[in-house]
Structures are given as C-alpha cells and as structure tokens.
C-alpha positions in Angstrom: 50.4 43.2 3.8 53.4 43.3 1.4 56.4 41.4 2.8 59.3 40.0 0.8 61.6 37.3 2.0 62.5 36.7 5.6 61.6 39.6 7.8 64.3 40.5 10.4 63.8 42.8 13.4 65.6 43.4 16.7 64.2 41.6 19.7 63.2 44.9 21.3 61.0 45.8 18.3 58.6 42.9 19.0 55.7 45.3 19.8 56.3 47.6 16.8 54.2 47.7 13.6 56.3 46.1 10.9 56.1 48.1 7.7 58.0 47.0 4.6 59.6 49.9 2.8 62.6 48.1 1.4 63.8 44.6 1.0 67.4 43.3 0.9 70.6 45.3 1.5 72.2 48.0 -0.5 75.7 46.8 0.5 75.4 43.0 0.5 79.2 42.5 0.6 79.8 41.7 4.3 81.7 38.3 4.2 79.9 36.9 7.2 76.3 37.8 6.3 73.7 35.5 4.8 70.6 37.2 6.1 69.4 38.3 2.7 70.6 35.5 0.5 67.0 34.4 -0.1 66.3 37.4 -2.2 66.8 37.4 -5.9 68.0 41.0 -5.8 70.3 43.0 -3.5 67.9 45.8 -2.7 64.3 46.6 -3.5 62.4 49.8 -2.7 58.6 49.4 -2.0 56.2 51.5 -4.1 54.5 54.2 -2.1 51.2 52.7 -3.2 52.1 49.4 -1.5 53.1 51.2 1.7 49.9 53.2 1.7 47.9 50.0 1.2 49.5 48.3 4.1 48.9 51.3 6.4 45.3 51.3 5.4 45.1 47.7 6.4 46.8 48.6 9.7 44.2 51.3 10.3 41.4 48.8 9.8 43.0 46.6 12.5 42.6 49.5 14.9 39.1 50.2 13.9 37.8 46.7 14.3 39.9 45.3 17.2 40.8 48.4 19.1 44.4 47.3 18.9 46.9 49.9 17.7 50.6 50.5 17.5 52.6 53.3 19.0 55.8 52.6 17.1 56.6 51.6 13.5 59.6 49.6 12.5 60.5 49.8 8.8 61.7 46.5 7.5 64.7 45.7 5.2 68.4 45.6 5.9 68.9 49.4 5.8 65.8 51.5 5.0 67.6 54.6 6.3 69.5 54.6 3.0 66.4 56.0 1.3 66.6 59.7 0.3 65.3 62.3 2.7 62.3 63.1 0.7 61.2 59.4 0.5 61.6 58.9 4.2 59.6 62.1 4.9 56.8 60.8 2.6 56.7 57.5 4.4 56.5 59.3 7.8 53.6 61.4 6.5 51.7 58.3 5.4 52.3 56.6 8.7 51.0 59.6 10.7 48.0 59.9 8.3 46.8 56.3 8.7 48.2 55.3 12.1 48.2 58.5 14.1 48.9 56.7 17.4 52.4 55.9 16.0 54.8 58.4 17.6 58.2 57.1 16.6 59.7 55.3 13.6 62.7 53.0 13.8 64.7 50.9 11.3 68.0 49.2 10.7 70.7 51.6 9.3 74.2 51.4 8.0 76.7 54.0 9.0 77.0 54.9 5.3 73.2 55.7 5.3 73.8 58.6 7.6 76.6 60.1 5.5 74.3 61.1 2.6 72.0 63.2 4.7 72.7 66.8 5.8 72.5 67.9 9.5 69.3 69.8 8.7 67.7 66.7 7.1 68.6 64.5 10.1 67.0 67.0 12.4 63.9 67.2 10.3 63.6 63.4 10.1 63.8 63.3 13.9 61.0 65.9 14.1 58.9 63.6 11.8 59.3 60.7 14.2 62.5 58.9 13.2 64.2 57.7 16.4 65.7 54.6 17.8 67.8 53.4 14.8 69.5 50.0 15.1 73.0 50.1 13.6 75.1 46.9 13.1 78.5 48.6 13.7 79.8 45.0 14.4 83.1 46.2 15.8 85.5 49.2 16.3 88.4 47.1 15.0 89.5 48.6 11.7 91.4 45.5 10.6 88.3 43.4 11.0 86.0 46.0 9.3 88.3 46.0 6.3 88.6 42.2 6.1 84.8 41.8 6.4 84.1 44.4 3.7 81.9 46.5 6.0 82.5 49.6 3.9 83.4 52.1 6.7 85.9 52.7 9.5 85.8 53.2 13.2 86.3 56.9 12.6 83.2 56.9 10.4 81.2 55.3 13.2 82.1 58.1 15.6 81.6 60.9 13.1 78.2 59.8 11.8 76.8 58.8 15.2 77.8 62.2 16.7 75.7 63.7 13.9 72.8 61.5 15.1 73.4 62.7 18.6 73.3 66.3 17.4 70.0 65.7 15.6 68.4 64.1 18.6 68.1 60.7 16.9 68.7 57.9 19.4 70.3 54.6 18.3 71.4 51.2 19.4 74.4 49.1 18.3 74.8 45.5 17.4 78.3 44.1 18.2 79.3 40.9 16.5 81.4 38.7 18.8 84.4 37.0 17.1 84.4 39.2 14.1 88.1 40.0 14.8 89.0 36.3 14.6 90.8 33.8 16.9 93.3 35.4 19.1 92.1 38.9 18.5 88.7 39.0 20.2 89.8 41.0 23.2 91.7 43.4 21.0 88.5 44.0 19.0 86.5 44.4 22.1 88.8 47.1 23.5 88.7 48.9 20.2 84.9 48.7 20.2 84.6 50.0 23.7 86.9 52.9 22.8 84.4 53.8 20.0 81.3 53.4 22.1 82.7 55.5 24.9 82.7 58.5 22.6 79.0 58.1 21.8 75.6 57.6 23.3 74.1 54.3 22.2 70.9 53.4 24.1 71.8 49.8 23.9 74.8 47.7 22.9 73.5 44.3 21.9 76.0 41.5 21.5 75.4 38.8 19.0 77.6 35.7 18.4 79.1 35.3 14.9 77.6 32.2 13.4 79.1 31.1 10.1 77.0 29.4 7.4 78.4 27.5 4.4 76.8 30.0 1.9 78.8 32.9 3.3 82.0 34.3 1.8 83.6 34.0 5.3 83.1 30.2 5.2 85.2 30.1 2.0 87.9 32.3 3.7 88.1 29.8 6.5 88.4 26.9 4.0 91.3 28.8 2.3 93.1 29.3 5.6 92.7 33.1 5.6 90.7 33.4 8.8 90.0 31.4 12.0 87.0 31.6 14.3 87.3 32.0 18.0 86.3 29.1 20.3 83.0 29.5 22.1 84.6 30.2 25.5 86.9 32.8 23.8 83.7 34.6 22.7 82.5 35.0 26.2 85.9 36.3 27.3 85.6 38.8 24.5 82.1 39.9 25.7 83.5 40.3 29.3 86.4 42.5 27.9 83.9 44.7 26.1 81.7 45.0 29.1 84.6 45.8 31.5 86.0 48.6 29.2 82.6 50.4 28.6 82.5 53.7 30.6 79.1 55.0 29.4 75.6 54.7 30.7 73.8 52.2 28.4 71.8 49.0 28.2 74.0 45.9 27.6 72.3 42.8 26.4 72.6 39.4 24.6 69.0 38.8 23.4 69.2 37.2 19.9 69.1 33.5 19.1 72.8 33.5 18.3 73.4 33.7 22.1 73.3 30.4 24.0 73.0 32.5 27.2 70.7 35.5 27.3 71.3 38.4 29.6 70.5 42.1 30.0 71.4 44.9 32.3 71.9 48.7 32.7 75.4 50.2 32.9 77.1 51.2 35.0 74.8 49.8 37.8 74.7 46.2 36.6 78.3 45.9 35.4 79.5 43.9 38.4 76.5 41.5 38.2 76.9 41.0 34.4 80.6 40.5 34.7 80.1 37.8 37.4 77.6 36.0 35.2 80.1 36.0 32.3 82.8 34.7 34.7 80.5 31.8 35.7 79.9 31.0 32.0 83.6 31.0 31.2 84.4 28.8 34.3 81.6 26.3 34.0 80.3 26.1 30.4 81.5 23.2 28.3 83.0 24.1 24.9 81.5 21.1 23.3 78.0 22.0 24.5 78.3 25.6 23.3 79.7 24.4 19.9 76.8 22.0 19.5 74.4 24.9 20.0 76.2 27.0 17.4 76.3 24.2 14.8 72.7 23.4 15.2 71.4 26.9 15.0 69.3 26.9 11.8 69.1 30.7 11.5 69.7 33.9 13.5 
C-alpha cells in the first residue's frame, strides 16, 4: 500500500478501507495546525496507477481472507479538492476492484465544495461519495479570519446547503478554544447558529492543543492571542450543546479530549449537559492541563 506521512482519519472511520489519493493539505495556512508538518510538500496527488495497485491489493485481501470493506475513506487533509473527473475516476476504480464498497468518504474543506457545480455534486453522490468530514472549526468569523481558515461562516452555510441539496451527508469538527480566552462562549453560540441552519450528521468537538511548531504558538509568544483555561473549554462545549436545536450526533471522541462522550440530540441533551456540568464542577484545572501538555499528538 502507498501511504505518505502520518495517516489521519476520524474515529468513526475505523472500519473503513483507507485509500491514499492525496497527501498533505492544499491550504496549509491555519495557524493552529501542525498535522501535516512532517511532509516535505504542502499537497501531493497520488498517481492513478498507485491507487489502482492499492485497490488490487485490497481485492486480494478479500479473496484470501474473506474480509472485505463496505466503505472507503480517502486519506489526505482534503481529497475532495480534487477535480470532479479525478474523483469520478477514483470511484470507478474502487467499485471495480472492491465492489462491496458502497460509500466513499474523506476530509473536505469548505472551499473544496465551491469549485464543483450542483450537477457534479449530485453525480459524485450517485457514485458513492457520502459522509464527508469537514473541519469547520467554528462559526465565529473573527476567529476564522485570525486563524487563516480561508472562508467565512456564510460560506459554511452556503456550501453545506449545496451538499444537502445533492444528498451528500457530512459531519463537522468543532475546535474548542479557537476563539481564544474570554470568547469561547461567544464562538460556541455563533457556531450553533451556523449548525442550526444545516444538517450535519455529527458535530465532533475537539480540544485545541497548541504545539511549538505552530504559527499560533508564536502569536501567543508575541502577546496577540491567549488560550482558554481547560475548564473554560468545557463551559464552551456546554454552551454549544445547549444552543443546538437540530437533530444530530454530538460527541467528543478524539485524543484531544480528556473526557470522551457521545449522544444523540435532542434526546440526550439533558444527560450530556449534566455530564459537562459535573466535569466543570469537579475536574481540576491542573490535572486537565497536565493531560493537554503531555499529549504527544492528536
């Protein structure tokens, strides 16, 4: 199999076939992000020959072990940026060599959707593309600008409505503390206002963890930005939860979260809110900070 650098996937894609079609990130400008710093380039597109070779290898796995995949997850920071024709060619190869695969997911940036027509999005869905994971991070425009995300909250709403229209489901990653100390609950309310206009299958909260090789670390050293306390972060999550009005999954599953939880809204809102209240009331800031500072990676 052809894999380049560290392979990242959402926790809920653990049973998916991991197929490299890109490596790195086309944007690579977010101040907080260090996930792809181990790559000597910002973005690499895999040759179709390599993709076909990997799929042939996967088909042999099925033949000799009886084990097969029903879903493929395309690796890389944002494979959905690939042109429509390229994505369709990849889907055709997947269905040729691993016919049991019914759906194809990947990470996507909001700007990856912009370059595709409504007709192309619908066709991609018909070819199996479904269940995109989008790191919107926040609906706070001030934070989006400061962190160099490259889009606005209005862009999130506009482009995800296009996914809704095409029938492509999606999940959101929310980055707790991205708005900075004193503004977490403001950012949470703005994010809830964005999400309430859309249909994410899941809203996954992840704790901002700042590493020395990030541009955000330097902003902190220069006095331009301050991180929330760990307890503030849980208050922010509670605010986001309490302002969501849509049916969706709400979860903290990744390693950045010292406490893991998952539930379905609106039914589990009261239970999740009570769990967050308990964390806020009983967790020690020093213990949570020790967890954050000793987290080797996300």
